[in-house]
PyMOL CGO cylinders between C-alpha atoms (Angstrom):
from pymol import cmd
from pymol.cgo import CYLINDER

trace = [
    CYLINDER, -28.36, 23.85, 30.64, -26.89, 20.55, 31.83, 0.3, 1, 1, 1, 1, 1, 1,
    CYLINDER, -26.89, 20.55, 31.83, -23.36, 20.31, 33.15, 0.3, 1, 1, 1, 1, 1, 1,
    CYLINDER, -23.36, 20.31, 33.15, -20.85, 19.14, 30.56, 0.3, 1, 1, 1, 1, 1, 1,
    CYLINDER, -20.85, 19.14, 30.56, -17.60, 17.43, 31.35, 0.3, 1, 1, 1, 1, 1, 1,
    CYLINDER, -17.60, 17.43, 31.35, -14.33, 18.64, 29.90, 0.3, 1, 1, 1, 1, 1, 1,
    CYLINDER, -14.33, 18.64, 29.90, -11.41, 16.46, 28.87, 0.3, 1, 1, 1, 1, 1, 1,
    CYLINDER, -11.41, 16.46, 28.87, -8.58, 18.12, 30.79, 0.3, 1, 1, 1, 1, 1, 1,
    CYLINDER, -8.58, 18.12, 30.79, -5.86, 16.37, 28.78, 0.3, 1, 1, 1, 1, 1, 1,
    CYLINDER, -5.86, 16.37, 28.78, -7.31, 17.70, 25.53, 0.3, 1, 1, 1, 1, 1, 1,
    CYLINDER, -7.31, 17.70, 25.53, -7.73, 21.14, 27.10, 0.3, 1, 1, 1, 1, 1, 1,
    CYLINDER, -7.73, 21.14, 27.10, -4.12, 21.19, 28.32, 0.3, 1, 1, 1, 1, 1, 1,
    CYLINDER, -4.12, 21.19, 28.32, -2.61, 19.70, 25.14, 0.3, 1, 1, 1, 1, 1, 1,
    CYLINDER, -2.61, 19.70, 25.14, -2.84, 22.99, 23.26, 0.3, 1, 1, 1, 1, 1, 1,
    CYLINDER, -2.84, 22.99, 23.26, -0.64, 24.83, 25.80, 0.3, 1, 1, 1, 1, 1, 1,
    CYLINDER, -0.64, 24.83, 25.80, 2.49, 24.12, 27.80, 0.3, 1, 1, 1, 1, 1, 1,
    CYLINDER, 2.49, 24.12, 27.80, 0.50, 23.47, 30.99, 0.3, 1, 1, 1, 1, 1, 1,
    CYLINDER, 0.50, 23.47, 30.99, -2.99, 23.64, 32.41, 0.3, 1, 1, 1, 1, 1, 1,
    CYLINDER, -2.99, 23.64, 32.41, -2.45, 27.01, 34.10, 0.3, 1, 1, 1, 1, 1, 1,
    CYLINDER, -2.45, 27.01, 34.10, -1.43, 28.60, 30.80, 0.3, 1, 1, 1, 1, 1, 1,
    CYLINDER, -1.43, 28.60, 30.80, -4.50, 27.17, 29.06, 0.3, 1, 1, 1, 1, 1, 1,
    CYLINDER, -4.50, 27.17, 29.06, -6.81, 28.48, 31.79, 0.3, 1, 1, 1, 1, 1, 1,
    CYLINDER, -6.81, 28.48, 31.79, -5.26, 31.96, 31.62, 0.3, 1, 1, 1, 1, 1, 1,
    CYLINDER, -5.26, 31.96, 31.62, -5.58, 32.08, 27.83, 0.3, 1, 1, 1, 1, 1, 1,
    CYLINDER, -5.58, 32.08, 27.83, -9.21, 30.97, 27.88, 0.3, 1, 1, 1, 1, 1, 1,
    CYLINDER, -9.21, 30.97, 27.88, -10.10, 33.34, 30.71, 0.3, 1, 1, 1, 1, 1, 1,
    CYLINDER, -10.10, 33.34, 30.71, -8.59, 36.32, 28.89, 0.3, 1, 1, 1, 1, 1, 1,
    CYLINDER, -8.59, 36.32, 28.89, -10.52, 35.41, 25.75, 0.3, 1, 1, 1, 1, 1, 1,
    CYLINDER, -10.52, 35.41, 25.75, -13.69, 35.03, 27.80, 0.3, 1, 1, 1, 1, 1, 1,
    CYLINDER, -13.69, 35.03, 27.80, -13.19, 38.55, 29.18, 0.3, 1, 1, 1, 1, 1, 1,
    CYLINDER, -13.19, 38.55, 29.18, -12.71, 39.89, 25.63, 0.3, 1, 1, 1, 1, 1, 1,
    CYLINDER, -12.71, 39.89, 25.63, -15.92, 38.21, 24.48, 0.3, 1, 1, 1, 1, 1, 1,
    CYLINDER, -15.92, 38.21, 24.48, -17.80, 39.56, 27.50, 0.3, 1, 1, 1, 1, 1, 1,
    CYLINDER, -17.80, 39.56, 27.50, -16.56, 43.10, 26.80, 0.3, 1, 1, 1, 1, 1, 1,
    CYLINDER, -16.56, 43.10, 26.80, -17.66, 42.81, 23.15, 0.3, 1, 1, 1, 1, 1, 1,
    CYLINDER, -17.66, 42.81, 23.15, -21.11, 41.61, 24.23, 0.3, 1, 1, 1, 1, 1, 1,
    CYLINDER, -21.11, 41.61, 24.23, -21.46, 44.49, 26.71, 0.3, 1, 1, 1, 1, 1, 1,
    CYLINDER, -21.46, 44.49, 26.71, -20.61, 47.02, 24.00, 0.3, 1, 1, 1, 1, 1, 1,
    CYLINDER, -20.61, 47.02, 24.00, -23.07, 45.43, 21.58, 0.3, 1, 1, 1, 1, 1, 1,
    CYLINDER, -23.07, 45.43, 21.58, -25.81, 45.38, 24.24, 0.3, 1, 1, 1, 1, 1, 1,
    CYLINDER, -25.81, 45.38, 24.24, -25.21, 49.06, 25.05, 0.3, 1, 1, 1, 1, 1, 1,
    CYLINDER, -25.21, 49.06, 25.05, -25.42, 49.98, 21.37, 0.3, 1, 1, 1, 1, 1, 1,
    CYLINDER, -25.42, 49.98, 21.37, -28.65, 48.01, 20.96, 0.3, 1, 1, 1, 1, 1, 1,
    CYLINDER, -28.65, 48.01, 20.96, -30.26, 49.50, 24.08, 0.3, 1, 1, 1, 1, 1, 1,
    CYLINDER, -30.26, 49.50, 24.08, -29.20, 53.08, 23.37, 0.3, 1, 1, 1, 1, 1, 1,
    CYLINDER, -29.20, 53.08, 23.37, -31.94, 53.85, 20.79, 0.3, 1, 1, 1, 1, 1, 1,
    CYLINDER, -31.94, 53.85, 20.79, -34.59, 52.19, 22.96, 0.3, 1, 1, 1, 1, 1, 1,
    CYLINDER, -34.59, 52.19, 22.96, -33.64, 54.23, 26.01, 0.3, 1, 1, 1, 1, 1, 1,
    CYLINDER, -33.64, 54.23, 26.01, -33.30, 57.44, 24.00, 0.3, 1, 1, 1, 1, 1, 1,
    CYLINDER, -33.30, 57.44, 24.00, -36.81, 57.11, 22.55, 0.3, 1, 1, 1, 1, 1, 1,
    CYLINDER, -36.81, 57.11, 22.55, -39.28, 59.51, 24.06, 0.3, 1, 1, 1, 1, 1, 1,
    CYLINDER, -39.28, 59.51, 24.06, -42.31, 57.33, 24.43, 0.3, 1, 1, 1, 1, 1, 1,
    CYLINDER, -42.31, 57.33, 24.43, -45.32, 58.24, 26.44, 0.3, 1, 1, 1, 1, 1, 1,
    CYLINDER, -45.32, 58.24, 26.44, -45.87, 54.61, 27.25, 0.3, 1, 1, 1, 1, 1, 1,
    CYLINDER, -45.87, 54.61, 27.25, -43.07, 53.12, 29.33, 0.3, 1, 1, 1, 1, 1, 1,
    CYLINDER, -43.07, 53.12, 29.33, -44.51, 49.66, 28.76, 0.3, 1, 1, 1, 1, 1, 1,
    CYLINDER, -44.51, 49.66, 28.76, -43.48, 49.74, 25.10, 0.3, 1, 1, 1, 1, 1, 1,
    CYLINDER, -43.48, 49.74, 25.10, -39.94, 50.74, 26.03, 0.3, 1, 1, 1, 1, 1, 1,
    CYLINDER, -39.94, 50.74, 26.03, -39.77, 48.06, 28.70, 0.3, 1, 1, 1, 1, 1, 1,
    CYLINDER, -39.77, 48.06, 28.70, -40.96, 45.42, 26.24, 0.3, 1, 1, 1, 1, 1, 1,
    CYLINDER, -40.96, 45.42, 26.24, -38.29, 46.47, 23.74, 0.3, 1, 1, 1, 1, 1, 1,
    CYLINDER, -38.29, 46.47, 23.74, -35.63, 46.32, 26.44, 0.3, 1, 1, 1, 1, 1, 1,
    CYLINDER, -35.63, 46.32, 26.44, -36.94, 42.95, 27.56, 0.3, 1, 1, 1, 1, 1, 1,
    CYLINDER, -36.94, 42.95, 27.56, -36.80, 41.52, 24.03, 0.3, 1, 1, 1, 1, 1, 1,
    CYLINDER, -36.80, 41.52, 24.03, -33.20, 42.64, 23.60, 0.3, 1, 1, 1, 1, 1, 1,
    CYLINDER, -33.20, 42.64, 23.60, -32.22, 41.34, 27.04, 0.3, 1, 1, 1, 1, 1, 1,
    CYLINDER, -32.22, 41.34, 27.04, -33.81, 37.95, 26.38, 0.3, 1, 1, 1, 1, 1, 1,
    CYLINDER, -33.81, 37.95, 26.38, -31.97, 37.71, 23.07, 0.3, 1, 1, 1, 1, 1, 1,
    CYLINDER, -31.97, 37.71, 23.07, -28.65, 38.30, 24.82, 0.3, 1, 1, 1, 1, 1, 1,
    CYLINDER, -28.65, 38.30, 24.82, -29.47, 35.86, 27.62, 0.3, 1, 1, 1, 1, 1, 1,
    CYLINDER, -29.47, 35.86, 27.62, -30.14, 33.11, 25.07, 0.3, 1, 1, 1, 1, 1, 1,
    CYLINDER, -30.14, 33.11, 25.07, -26.64, 33.44, 23.63, 0.3, 1, 1, 1, 1, 1, 1,
    CYLINDER, -26.64, 33.44, 23.63, -23.80, 31.15, 24.53, 0.3, 1, 1, 1, 1, 1, 1,
    CYLINDER, -23.80, 31.15, 24.53, -21.99, 32.31, 27.66, 0.3, 1, 1, 1, 1, 1, 1,
    CYLINDER, -21.99, 32.31, 27.66, -18.56, 33.93, 27.11, 0.3, 1, 1, 1, 1, 1, 1,
    CYLINDER, -18.56, 33.93, 27.11, -16.67, 31.27, 29.08, 0.3, 1, 1, 1, 1, 1, 1,
    CYLINDER, -16.67, 31.27, 29.08, -18.32, 28.44, 27.15, 0.3, 1, 1, 1, 1, 1, 1,
    CYLINDER, -18.32, 28.44, 27.15, -17.62, 30.17, 23.84, 0.3, 1, 1, 1, 1, 1, 1,
    CYLINDER, -17.62, 30.17, 23.84, -13.96, 30.74, 24.77, 0.3, 1, 1, 1, 1, 1, 1,
    CYLINDER, -13.96, 30.74, 24.77, -13.54, 27.09, 25.77, 0.3, 1, 1, 1, 1, 1, 1,
    CYLINDER, -13.54, 27.09, 25.77, -15.14, 25.95, 22.51, 0.3, 1, 1, 1, 1, 1, 1,
    CYLINDER, -15.14, 25.95, 22.51, -12.83, 28.24, 20.52, 0.3, 1, 1, 1, 1, 1, 1,
    CYLINDER, -12.83, 28.24, 20.52, -9.83, 26.86, 22.42, 0.3, 1, 1, 1, 1, 1, 1,
    CYLINDER, -9.83, 26.86, 22.42, -10.75, 23.20, 21.90, 0.3, 1, 1, 1, 1, 1, 1,
    CYLINDER, -10.75, 23.20, 21.90, -11.56, 23.74, 18.19, 0.3, 1, 1, 1, 1, 1, 1,
    CYLINDER, -11.56, 23.74, 18.19, -8.21, 25.44, 17.61, 0.3, 1, 1, 1, 1, 1, 1,
    CYLINDER, -8.21, 25.44, 17.61, -9.82, 28.77, 16.67, 0.3, 1, 1, 1, 1, 1, 1,
    CYLINDER, -9.82, 28.77, 16.67, -7.99, 30.63, 19.43, 0.3, 1, 1, 1, 1, 1, 1,
    CYLINDER, -7.99, 30.63, 19.43, -4.42, 31.79, 18.98, 0.3, 1, 1, 1, 1, 1, 1,
    CYLINDER, -4.42, 31.79, 18.98, -2.15, 33.43, 21.51, 0.3, 1, 1, 1, 1, 1, 1,
    CYLINDER, -2.15, 33.43, 21.51, 1.29, 34.98, 21.74, 0.3, 1, 1, 1, 1, 1, 1,
    CYLINDER, 1.29, 34.98, 21.74, 3.64, 36.06, 24.47, 0.3, 1, 1, 1, 1, 1, 1,
    CYLINDER, 3.64, 36.06, 24.47, 4.59, 39.66, 25.10, 0.3, 1, 1, 1, 1, 1, 1,
    CYLINDER, 4.59, 39.66, 25.10, 8.16, 40.45, 24.15, 0.3, 1, 1, 1, 1, 1, 1,
    CYLINDER, 8.16, 40.45, 24.15, 10.41, 41.36, 27.07, 0.3, 1, 1, 1, 1, 1, 1,
    CYLINDER, 10.41, 41.36, 27.07, 12.10, 44.70, 26.40, 0.3, 1, 1, 1, 1, 1, 1,
]
cmd.load_cgo(trace, "trace")
């Protein structure tokens, strides 16, 4: 995957400052990563639970699932795309 440049002014324009934009995108990236981990665990659970006499079959199934997840867009890239497309919303916690 080649390196892509990012227009910082466009990135920052959707928040009050660059730091705020980076924090918002990083928190969303962590959320996406957690969702992917849960999905991967759910997909691997039946494969691992199978009692197969041939470990090669199980390893091939695990490999197929792992390759599918590796081919997906990385969480940070997805979060940045969501941010730049305006698909990401945020709010501040209320001080009590």
